[in-house]
Backbone as numpy.savetxt, mean C-alpha at the origin, in Angstrom:
# Nx Ny Nz CAx CAy CAz Cx Cy Cz
14.13 -4.07 19.05 14.42 -3.58 18.36 12.39 -2.74 18.00
13.06 -1.38 17.43 11.52 -0.43 17.47 11.84 -0.19 15.37
10.24 -0.60 15.75 9.66 0.05 14.37 8.76 0.39 14.24
8.24 1.55 13.39 7.19 2.43 13.47 6.08 1.74 12.28
4.81 1.44 13.11 3.82 0.99 12.17 2.28 1.39 11.77
2.92 1.91 10.89 1.11 2.91 10.92 1.17 4.17 11.51
2.77 4.97 11.51 2.50 6.00 12.41 2.40 5.46 13.93
2.32 4.05 14.76 2.94 3.88 15.71 4.21 3.03 15.84
4.83 3.90 17.14 6.52 3.49 17.44 5.61 2.06 18.15
6.22 1.03 18.02 6.44 -0.29 18.28 7.56 -0.94 18.68
7.48 -1.84 19.79 8.97 -2.33 20.11 9.31 -3.69 20.23
9.42 -4.46 19.15 8.75 -5.87 18.79 10.58 -6.80 19.16
10.22 -7.95 19.13 11.12 -9.38 19.63 11.33 -10.25 18.08
10.84 -10.29 17.18 10.75 -10.87 17.04 12.09 -11.87 16.62
11.89 -13.61 16.01 12.26 -14.24 15.83 13.52 -14.03 15.17
14.71 -14.95 14.57 15.85 -13.80 14.18 15.48 -14.34 12.36
14.55 -15.15 11.97 14.13 -15.20 9.97 12.70 -14.94 10.57
12.42 -13.96 11.05 10.77 -14.53 10.98 10.61 -13.15 10.08
9.55 -13.13 8.88 9.60 -12.28 7.95 8.42 -11.00 8.93
8.22 -9.81 8.23 7.62 -9.10 8.15 5.56 -9.77 8.00
5.95 -10.15 7.13 4.75 -11.27 7.31 3.75 -11.74 8.86
5.30 -12.27 9.12 4.13 -13.23 10.27 3.93 -12.11 11.75
5.00 -11.05 11.51 5.07 -9.76 12.48 4.10 -9.22 12.60
3.36 -9.17 11.24 2.65 -8.21 10.90 1.16 -9.42 11.26
0.82 -10.38 10.70 -0.21 -11.10 11.01 -0.58 -11.26 12.13
0.63 -12.18 12.80 0.13 -13.14 13.60 0.74 -12.23 15.74
1.80 -11.59 15.51 1.70 -10.60 16.48 1.18 -9.21 16.10
1.16 -8.71 15.92 0.01 -7.63 15.61 -1.33 -7.51 15.36
-1.63 -8.38 14.10 -2.57 -9.25 13.76 -3.39 -7.97 13.54
-2.84 -7.61 11.77 -2.56 -6.56 11.21 -3.00 -7.13 9.95
-3.81 -7.93 9.70 -4.48 -9.17 8.95 -4.68 -8.88 7.25
-4.74 -7.15 7.28 -5.04 -7.38 5.98 -4.12 -7.90 4.64
-2.84 -7.44 5.53 -1.29 -8.28 4.10 -1.64 -9.08 4.66
-1.88 -9.42 3.44 -2.92 -11.10 2.98 -1.45 -11.76 2.51
-1.16 -12.86 2.95 0.01 -14.48 2.63 -1.10 -14.72 1.40
-0.05 -14.95 0.34 -0.01 -15.14 -0.89 0.97 -16.34 -1.25
1.63 -16.34 -1.85 2.14 -17.64 -2.19 4.29 -17.93 -1.76
3.95 -16.45 -0.50 5.40 -16.80 0.16 7.21 -16.66 -0.25
6.62 -16.80 -1.80 8.09 -16.43 -2.29 8.09 -15.12 -3.07
6.91 -13.86 -3.10 6.97 -12.55 -3.36 6.97 -12.55 -4.55
6.30 -13.54 -5.14 5.25 -13.40 -7.20 4.39 -12.59 -6.46
3.71 -12.95 -6.06 1.94 -12.29 -6.36 1.43 -11.06 -5.52
2.47 -10.64 -4.96 2.28 -9.13 -4.23 1.41 -8.58 -3.13
0.49 -9.55 -2.86 -0.50 -9.82 -2.19 0.13 -9.15 -0.16
1.34 -9.36 -0.35 1.75 -9.32 1.12 2.26 -7.45 1.17
2.20 -6.59 0.18 2.98 -5.73 -0.50 2.45 -4.85 1.19
3.27 -4.41 1.63 3.88 -3.03 2.49 4.55 -1.88 1.88
4.29 -0.79 2.74 5.39 0.56 2.17 6.50 0.37 3.52
7.77 0.05 3.15 8.45 0.27 4.18 9.86 1.61 3.63
9.33 2.14 4.54 10.25 4.02 4.69 9.22 4.12 3.26
8.06 3.98 2.41 7.44 4.38 1.72 7.59 3.95 -0.02
8.11 3.27 0.19 8.66 1.96 -0.56 8.22 0.50 -1.03
7.59 0.74 -1.49 6.42 -1.44 -1.99 7.52 -2.76 -1.52
7.45 -2.72 -0.80 8.05 -4.14 -0.85 7.25 -5.24 0.40
7.94 -6.29 -0.67 6.75 -8.23 0.05 7.15 -8.31 1.05
6.15 -8.07 2.28 6.97 -8.35 3.69 6.56 -10.01 3.64
6.61 -10.51 2.89 7.19 -12.48 2.81 8.17 -12.73 2.66
9.13 -11.80 2.45 10.34 -11.75 1.93 11.31 -10.48 2.72
11.04 -9.93 3.67 11.25 -9.02 4.21 11.57 -9.70 6.01
12.61 -9.29 6.00 13.06 -10.56 7.38 12.56 -8.95 8.15
11.53 -9.24 9.52 11.21 -8.08 10.36 12.78 -7.46 10.99
13.75 -8.35 11.47 14.72 -7.89 11.84 15.21 -6.07 11.41
15.21 -6.41 9.31 15.62 -5.58 9.05 15.04 -4.46 8.71
13.84 -4.27 10.15 13.15 -3.11 9.88 13.62 -2.34 11.32
14.63 -2.38 11.95 14.66 -1.80 13.14 15.34 -0.60 12.53
13.87 0.49 13.10 14.35 2.00 13.25 13.72 2.68 12.14
12.74 1.60 11.46 11.88 1.89 10.15 11.14 2.51 10.28
10.40 3.24 8.71 8.39 2.98 8.78 8.31 1.31 8.33
6.82 1.67 8.40 6.70 0.39 7.98 4.44 1.05 7.48
4.35 0.57 6.56 2.53 1.12 6.66 2.40 0.00 6.21
1.10 -0.25 6.56 0.10 -1.14 5.71 -1.18 -1.18 5.17
-1.81 -1.95 4.83 -3.13 -1.60 4.00 -4.41 -0.22 5.43
-4.34 -1.17 6.56 -4.70 -0.51 7.91 -4.53 0.67 7.83
-3.31 1.39 8.18 -2.45 2.63 7.58 -2.66 3.51 6.79
-3.37 3.57 5.49 -4.42 3.87 4.43 -5.59 4.81 5.04
-6.15 4.59 5.44 -6.97 5.17 5.93 -7.26 6.21 7.94
-7.66 7.31 7.27 -7.94 8.43 8.56 -8.40 7.94 9.75
-8.59 7.10 10.44 -9.52 6.37 11.02 -10.66 6.00 10.65
-12.00 6.63 10.47 -13.35 5.67 9.79 -13.10 6.55 8.14
-12.14 7.98 8.01 -11.97 8.16 6.86 -11.58 7.49 5.47
-12.06 6.42 4.61 -11.28 5.76 3.13 -10.36 6.62 2.96
-9.27 5.90 2.72 -8.20 6.62 1.43 -8.42 7.19 0.08
-8.23 7.86 -0.74 -9.08 8.60 -1.65 -8.90 7.04 -2.30
-7.75 6.52 -2.86 -7.32 5.07 -3.06 -8.38 4.30 -3.13
-8.86 3.66 -1.46 -9.99 3.26 -1.14 -11.14 3.09 -2.11
-11.52 4.43 -1.75 -12.54 4.64 -1.90 -12.68 4.84 -3.61
-11.55 5.25 -4.16 -11.54 4.98 -5.78 -12.00 3.31 -5.88
-10.99 2.58 -5.89 -11.31 1.23 -5.67 -12.59 0.33 -5.56
-13.01 0.57 -4.85 -14.80 0.94 -4.64 -15.64 1.02 -5.78
-15.78 2.50 -6.21 -16.26 3.24 -7.38 -15.82 2.73 -8.74
-14.79 1.74 -8.54 -14.51 1.40 -10.45 -14.75 -0.15 -10.26
-15.26 -0.33 -9.05 -15.48 -2.40 -9.00 -13.96 -2.85 -9.34
-12.29 -2.95 -8.49 -11.71 -3.21 -8.96 -11.29 -4.11 -7.57
-12.81 -3.82 -6.97 -12.11 -5.34 -6.16 -13.19 -6.43 -5.98
-12.67 -7.76 -6.45 -13.76 -8.43 -6.47 -13.64 -9.63 -5.66
-12.46 -10.71 -5.39 -11.83 -11.71 -3.97 -11.83 -10.60 -3.53
-11.10 -10.16 -3.32 -10.61 -8.78 -2.10 -9.06 -9.17 -1.93
-8.57 -10.53 -2.37 -7.61 -11.11 -1.90 -6.36 -9.88 -2.36
-6.39 -9.91 -3.05 -4.75 -9.06 -3.98 -5.11 -7.43 -3.44
-6.23 -7.23 -2.90 -6.37 -5.58 -2.76 -5.23 -5.33 -1.95
-5.56 -5.48 -1.02 -4.32 -5.09 -0.33 -3.38 -4.75 -0.72
-2.19 -5.27 -1.60 -1.22 -5.35 -2.09 -1.33 -3.90 -3.00
-2.32 -4.46 -3.77 -3.04 -3.20 -4.85 -2.67 -2.11 -4.42
-3.47 -1.70 -3.19 -3.66 -0.28 -2.52 -2.36 0.53 -2.39
-1.33 -0.76 -1.39 -0.31 -0.09 -0.70 0.65 0.07 -2.44
1.21 -0.55 -3.35 1.48 -0.21 -4.38 1.00 1.22 -5.30
0.13 1.31 -5.27 -0.68 1.98 -5.77 -0.80 3.56 -4.89
-0.37 3.79 -4.07 0.32 4.50 -2.99 1.36 5.03 -3.21
1.92 3.88 -2.79 3.96 4.26 -3.12 3.88 4.62 -5.09
3.20 4.91 -5.86 3.00 5.38 -6.88 2.20 6.94 -6.83
1.72 7.25 -6.26 1.27 8.59 -6.54 1.65 9.57 -5.39
2.48 8.85 -4.68 3.42 9.32 -3.74 4.59 10.14 -3.94
4.58 9.68 -5.36 5.92 9.52 -6.10 5.51 10.31 -7.42
4.55 10.28 -8.36 4.09 10.61 -9.61 2.52 10.77 -9.25
2.21 12.32 -9.54 0.22 12.79 -9.02 -0.24 12.58 -10.19
0.05 12.55 -10.52 -0.61 12.18 -12.49 -0.58 10.77 -13.71
0.08 9.92 -12.93 0.82 8.83 -13.58 -0.19 8.51 -15.08
0.92 7.81 -15.96 -0.25 7.94 -17.21 -0.89 5.90 -17.03
-1.16 5.75 -17.96 -1.63 4.14 -17.90 -0.23 3.53 -17.66
0.82 4.01 -18.44 2.12 3.18 -18.35 2.99 2.97 -17.18
2.75 4.40 -16.58 3.28 4.51 -15.29 2.30 3.61 -14.05
1.52 3.67 -14.83 0.19 2.47 -13.89 0.59 1.40 -13.57
0.77 1.02 -14.95 0.71 -1.15 -14.98 2.05 -1.19 -14.66
3.37 -0.53 -14.80 4.73 -0.48 -14.49 4.50 -0.31 -12.97
4.28 0.10 -12.20 3.78 0.27 -11.00 3.30 -1.08 -9.99
1.88 -1.65 -10.88 1.24 -2.39 -9.79 1.78 -4.33 -11.15
3.12 -3.80 -11.86 3.07 -5.20 -12.08 3.72 -6.51 -11.15
4.12 -5.91 -9.90 4.25 -6.68 -9.06 2.81 -7.69 -8.83
2.12 -6.81 -8.95 0.44 -7.99 -7.56 0.31 -8.21 -8.92
-0.55 -9.37 -8.91 -1.49 -10.10 -9.59 -3.08 -10.07 -8.96
-3.46 -10.25 -9.93 -4.88 -10.59 -9.65 -5.56 -11.11 -10.27
-6.15 -12.58 -9.79 -6.44 -13.24 -10.25 -8.31 -13.63 -10.83
-8.47 -12.76 -10.50 -10.03 -12.12 -11.31 -10.02 -11.01 -11.70
-8.85 -10.74 -12.32 -8.88 -9.97 -13.75 -9.07 -8.58 -13.52
-9.07 -8.18 -13.07 -9.23 -6.63 -12.59 -8.54 -5.48 -13.16
-7.77 -5.86 -13.69 -6.62 -4.82 -14.16 -7.16 -3.48 -14.93
-8.20 -3.14 -15.61 -8.92 -2.35 -16.17 -9.46 -0.83 -15.14
-9.58 -1.78 -13.86 -10.78 -1.22 -13.42 -9.68 -0.66 -12.16
-8.75 -1.07 -11.92 -7.72 -0.91 -10.72 -6.75 -0.59 -11.73
-6.54 0.49 -13.24 -6.27 1.75 -14.03 -7.29 2.54 -13.48
-8.08 2.39 -13.57 -9.25 3.68 -13.97 -9.28 4.10 -12.33
-9.03 2.81 -11.12 -9.28 3.79 -9.43 -8.07 5.04 -9.38
-7.15 4.00 -9.88 -5.57 4.69 -9.83 -6.33 6.22 -10.68
-6.16 6.09 -11.74 -6.62 7.16 -12.34 -7.73 8.49 -11.89
-9.14 7.90 -11.15 -9.62 8.62 -10.31 -8.56 9.04 -9.07
-8.50 8.05 -8.10 -7.49 8.42 -7.20 -6.91 9.66 -7.34
-5.71 9.79 -7.96 -5.19 10.66 -8.60 -5.45 11.72 -8.60
-6.19 12.03 -9.29 -7.69 13.49 -9.56 -7.69 13.70 -8.77
-8.88 12.69 -7.31 -9.23 13.01 -6.40 -7.91 14.20 -5.52
-6.85 13.25 -5.36 -5.85 13.15 -4.39 -5.37 15.05 -4.95
-5.31 15.48 -6.27 -4.76 16.85 -6.36 -5.76 17.64 -6.72
-6.68 17.21 -6.69 -8.02 18.68 -6.50 -8.14 18.27 -4.85
-7.20 18.07 -3.98 -7.90 19.15 -1.74 -5.77 18.51 -1.54
-5.16 18.49 -2.70 -4.04 18.65 -2.87 -3.62 20.69 -2.07
-3.08 20.65 -0.83 -2.91 21.88 -0.72 -1.96 22.73 -1.88
-2.08 24.00 -2.03 -1.60 24.67 -2.67 -0.56 26.01 -2.22
0.43 25.93 -3.15 1.54 27.42 -2.25 0.77 29.07 -2.44
-0.13 28.89 -1.67 -0.84 30.53 -1.84 1.16 31.97 -2.14
1.83 31.31 -1.93 2.75 32.05 -1.90 2.88 32.33 -3.61
2.47 32.00 -4.37 2.50 32.15 -5.68 2.01 32.78 -6.54
0.50 32.12 -5.46 -0.92 33.57 -5.81 -0.84 34.45 -6.07
-1.14 35.49 -7.71 -0.96 36.63 -7.33 -2.83 37.32 -6.66
-2.63 38.26 -6.06 -3.87 39.28 -5.29 -4.28 39.94 -6.80
């Protein structure tokens, strides 16, 4: 089977009931995606499947044939951190770090569909990601900050600008 992971086409031969989490961590050594509850309750294993957040522990790798998967390792552009990663650091949205990858991936999906989310939209989008350290206020601030930074650097349509 073929799957694109972090922009790179991969040929995989997973076991019939192998989870995407197992494939990512044990076959591809992409260990940013964390193994938490194995029941889809904590969100630590959240990745993007065709841009939508899913729990990798509940997703079969075989169901990803022909699809695109993005992990936390795929957010940064080489050595340049994604605005969300920078904002999580700047706003102390990281304590133990265990939930951070899943939080970042859910936040990335949110900002891809809503460039200016309000607090309620952020809380709803992040509801599937548990943080045992309680950094929720920092996470909300970080997402607002990243959204602002991303809007500031977004390309504009010059055709609508009058001379």
